[in-house]
N, C-alpha and C positions, 0 to 999 in steps of 0.2 A: 522506581519512577508512577506518578501519579496516573495511571490511564479512566478515572474511575469516569471522565465527561466524554472520553473517548465515540467516537460517534464513529460505529466500523462500518465500513460501505464496500458493495461488491467491485472489484474492477471492473470497467469496460468491460476489459480483451479477455475476460475471462471469464464470464458468462457460459461459453461453448466449449467447456474444454471436460467433459464430465467429472467434477467435484476435484478439476482440482483449480479451485480459486484461491486468488488473492484475495483482502481485502486491507483499506485502506482507512485510514483517518485522518484527516485535517482539517480540521475542527479544531485543535487542540494553540495558543497563541508559541511561535518561533520554532514547531514541528510536527511533521508528519513520519506517520505511525501505520506499518505494513508489517500483518503475518497472512499466516498460511491458514484457510476457515475451514481445512481440514485436522488440523492439529494448534486451537487456538492459545494453550499455554505452551508449547514449545517453542517458543520463543517469540520476540519480536523488534522490528528493525528500526531505526528510529534515524532521520534524513532531517537536514535543515533544511525549511522550503524552496530555495533554492538551488541546494543537491539534486532534491524532489524534479524540481522543474527539467532540470540537464536531464535525468536519468530518464526521466520520459520521451523527452526530446530524443533522444539516444535511439529508446525503442522506437520511436511513430519514424524513423528516416527511414527510405525506401531503400529497400536491397540488402538487409539488416535481419 
């Protein structure tokens, strides 16, 4: 998978976790990429945009 044009950003909720950060690239057509900022070469998860939106919605649901 070509990730040359991916623009990585640190996920909003990861900023105060002492380096335990998740990075997200959501600028590529038809996919959202997620990786561990401490192990950038360790693998990348790929989500369809609708699946990523559903995941984020579930994580943000109070009581979880």
